[in-house]
C-alpha positions as a LaTeX table, in Angstrom:
\begin{tabular}{lrrr}
\hline
Residue & $x$ (\AA) & $y$ (\AA) & $z$ (\AA) \\
\hline
Met1 & $-23.67$ & 24.43 & $-19.15$ \\
Ile2 & $-21.94$ & 27.43 & $-20.69$ \\
Thr3 & $-24.22$ & 30.04 & $-22.15$ \\
Ser4 & $-23.02$ & 32.57 & $-24.65$ \\
Pro5 & $-23.43$ & 36.24 & $-23.75$ \\
Ser6 & $-26.58$ & 37.95 & $-24.97$ \\
Tyr7 & $-26.40$ & 40.35 & $-27.89$ \\
Tyr8 & $-26.86$ & 43.09 & $-25.29$ \\
Asp9 & $-23.68$ & 42.00 & $-23.51$ \\
Gln10 & $-21.81$ & 41.39 & $-26.77$ \\
Ile11 & $-22.28$ & 44.98 & $-27.95$ \\
Gly12 & $-21.37$ & 46.51 & $-24.58$ \\
Gly13 & $-24.64$ & 46.84 & $-22.69$ \\
Ala14 & $-26.64$ & 49.93 & $-21.76$ \\
Pro15 & $-23.99$ & 52.61 & $-22.55$ \\
Val16 & $-23.65$ & 51.36 & $-26.12$ \\
Val17 & $-27.43$ & 51.03 & $-26.56$ \\
Arg18 & $-27.91$ & 54.62 & $-25.33$ \\
Asp19 & $-25.24$ & 55.82 & $-27.76$ \\
Val20 & $-26.87$ & 53.90 & $-30.64$ \\
Val21 & $-30.24$ & 55.47 & $-29.80$ \\
Glu22 & $-28.72$ & 58.99 & $-29.72$ \\
Gln23 & $-27.06$ & 58.49 & $-33.10$ \\
Phe24 & $-30.21$ & 56.87 & $-34.49$ \\
Tyr25 & $-32.41$ & 59.85 & $-33.61$ \\
Glu26 & $-29.80$ & 62.31 & $-34.92$ \\
Arg27 & $-30.07$ & 60.53 & $-38.27$ \\
Val28 & $-33.86$ & 60.20 & $-38.20$ \\
Leu29 & $-34.43$ & 63.84 & $-37.20$ \\
Gly30 & $-32.00$ & 64.91 & $-39.91$ \\
Asp31 & $-34.07$ & 63.06 & $-42.53$ \\
Asp32 & $-36.58$ & 65.46 & $-44.08$ \\
Asp33 & $-38.97$ & 62.60 & $-44.90$ \\
Leu34 & $-39.07$ & 61.35 & $-41.30$ \\
Lys35 & $-38.69$ & 64.54 & $-39.26$ \\
Pro36 & $-42.41$ & 65.50 & $-39.47$ \\
Tyr37 & $-43.39$ & 62.36 & $-37.52$ \\
Phe38 & $-41.54$ & 63.75 & $-34.50$ \\
Thr39 & $-43.06$ & 67.23 & $-34.36$ \\
Gly40 & $-44.29$ & 67.89 & $-30.83$ \\
Ile41 & $-42.89$ & 64.57 & $-29.52$ \\
Asp42 & $-41.23$ & 64.43 & $-26.09$ \\
Met43 & $-37.87$ & 63.26 & $-27.45$ \\
Pro44 & $-36.16$ & 62.49 & $-24.09$ \\
Arg45 & $-39.11$ & 60.24 & $-23.22$ \\
Leu46 & $-39.11$ & 58.64 & $-26.66$ \\
Lys47 & $-35.38$ & 57.98 & $-26.45$ \\
Arg48 & $-35.80$ & 56.32 & $-23.04$ \\
His49 & $-38.48$ & 54.04 & $-24.48$ \\
Met50 & $-36.32$ & 53.23 & $-27.50$ \\
Val51 & $-33.39$ & 52.35 & $-25.23$ \\
Met52 & $-35.65$ & 50.00 & $-23.23$ \\
Leu53 & $-37.05$ & 48.45 & $-26.40$ \\
Leu54 & $-33.65$ & 47.94 & $-28.00$ \\
Cys55 & $-32.23$ & 46.51 & $-24.77$ \\
Ser56 & $-35.12$ & 44.05 & $-24.70$ \\
Val57 & $-34.67$ & 43.07 & $-28.36$ \\
Leu58 & $-30.95$ & 42.47 & $-27.70$ \\
Gly59 & $-31.61$ & 40.26 & $-24.66$ \\
Gly60 & $-30.77$ & 42.80 & $-21.97$ \\
Pro61 & $-31.77$ & 42.44 & $-18.34$ \\
Glu62 & $-34.72$ & 44.83 & $-18.38$ \\
Pro63 & $-37.94$ & 43.79 & $-20.09$ \\
Tyr64 & $-39.65$ & 46.39 & $-22.29$ \\
Glu65 & $-42.56$ & 47.85 & $-20.36$ \\
Gly66 & $-43.60$ & 50.64 & $-22.69$ \\
Arg67 & $-46.83$ & 50.89 & $-24.60$ \\
Asp68 & $-47.73$ & 48.34 & $-27.23$ \\
Leu69 & $-46.02$ & 49.39 & $-30.47$ \\
Gly70 & $-49.28$ & 49.39 & $-32.43$ \\
Glu71 & $-50.96$ & 51.59 & $-29.84$ \\
Ala72 & $-47.97$ & 53.94 & $-29.63$ \\
His73 & $-47.90$ & 54.48 & $-33.41$ \\
Ala74 & $-51.67$ & 54.50 & $-34.05$ \\
Gly75 & $-52.90$ & 57.45 & $-36.07$ \\
Met76 & $-49.43$ & 58.54 & $-37.16$ \\
Gly77 & $-49.95$ & 57.42 & $-40.76$ \\
Ile78 & $-46.54$ & 55.80 & $-41.01$ \\
Thr79 & $-45.94$ & 54.49 & $-44.52$ \\
Ser80 & $-44.13$ & 51.28 & $-45.36$ \\
Glu81 & $-41.47$ & 53.33 & $-47.18$ \\
His82 & $-40.86$ & 55.52 & $-44.11$ \\
Tyr83 & $-40.82$ & 52.50 & $-41.78$ \\
Asp84 & $-38.15$ & 50.91 & $-43.97$ \\
Lys85 & $-36.16$ & 54.16 & $-43.94$ \\
Val86 & $-36.19$ & 54.21 & $-40.13$ \\
Gly87 & $-34.93$ & 50.63 & $-40.19$ \\
Glu88 & $-32.15$ & 51.62 & $-42.59$ \\
His89 & $-31.05$ & 54.37 & $-40.20$ \\
Leu90 & $-31.01$ & 51.90 & $-37.30$ \\
Phe91 & $-28.96$ & 49.39 & $-39.30$ \\
Ala92 & $-26.50$ & 52.10 & $-40.39$ \\
Val93 & $-25.90$ & 53.13 & $-36.78$ \\
Leu94 & $-25.55$ & 49.53 & $-35.59$ \\
Gln95 & $-23.16$ & 48.69 & $-38.43$ \\
Ala96 & $-21.08$ & 51.82 & $-37.75$ \\
Gly97 & $-20.85$ & 50.62 & $-34.14$ \\
Gly98 & $-19.40$ & 47.31 & $-35.27$ \\
Val99 & $-22.44$ & 45.16 & $-34.49$ \\
Gly100 & $-22.11$ & 41.69 & $-36.02$ \\
Glu101 & $-24.17$ & 40.23 & $-38.85$ \\
Asp102 & $-25.95$ & 37.77 & $-36.52$ \\
Ile103 & $-27.27$ & 40.63 & $-34.39$ \\
Leu104 & $-28.26$ & 42.69 & $-37.45$ \\
Arg105 & $-30.12$ & 39.68 & $-38.86$ \\
Asp106 & $-32.09$ & 39.19 & $-35.64$ \\
Val107 & $-32.87$ & 42.92 & $-35.33$ \\
Gly108 & $-34.10$ & 42.74 & $-38.94$ \\
Leu109 & $-36.36$ & 39.81 & $-38.06$ \\
Val110 & $-37.85$ & 41.76 & $-35.17$ \\
Leu111 & $-38.42$ & 44.80 & $-37.40$ \\
Gly112 & $-40.17$ & 42.55 & $-39.89$ \\
Lys113 & $-42.41$ & 41.06 & $-37.21$ \\
Val114 & $-43.58$ & 44.40 & $-35.79$ \\
Lys115 & $-43.91$ & 46.28 & $-39.08$ \\
Ser116 & $-47.59$ & 45.45 & $-39.54$ \\
Ser117 & $-48.34$ & 46.89 & $-36.07$ \\
Ile118 & $-46.68$ & 50.21 & $-36.87$ \\
Val119 & $-47.37$ & 50.87 & $-40.56$ \\
Ala120 & $-50.75$ & 52.38 & $-41.34$ \\
Glu121 & $-52.62$ & 50.30 & $-43.86$ \\
Pro122 & $-53.39$ & 52.34 & $-46.96$ \\
Thr123 & $-57.05$ & 53.19 & $-47.12$ \\
Glu124 & $-58.96$ & 51.91 & $-50.10$ \\
Thr125 & $-60.40$ & 54.63 & $-52.25$ \\
Ala126 & $-63.66$ & 54.09 & $-54.06$ \\
Gly127 & $-63.28$ & 54.66 & $-57.76$ \\
\hline
\end{tabular}
């Protein structure tokens, strides 16, 4: 049985994923709406986790062993608008790197599935 290469292999493996993550955080940290979320964050550590997570999403050989996404983002007050903006930055970097539509679609599905774990629910105000 012939199996097709994983998305991870199709895009070029770990070196390409690391490059995507570097470009992604350059864009995110250059975005005035998103930059405040990263104040005081250990960026080298965060980038390593993002590389592992993206490798896992793309079917790479290493499973993601970082913290649960909900736990990692708890208390950050991430809005739906800002979550979507982060996704747009990721898509822009992937598209610039020549990633195919099938991969973008699947990454989008994953982003949709985990959004509710990361976005802070708006608190109801009594009125």
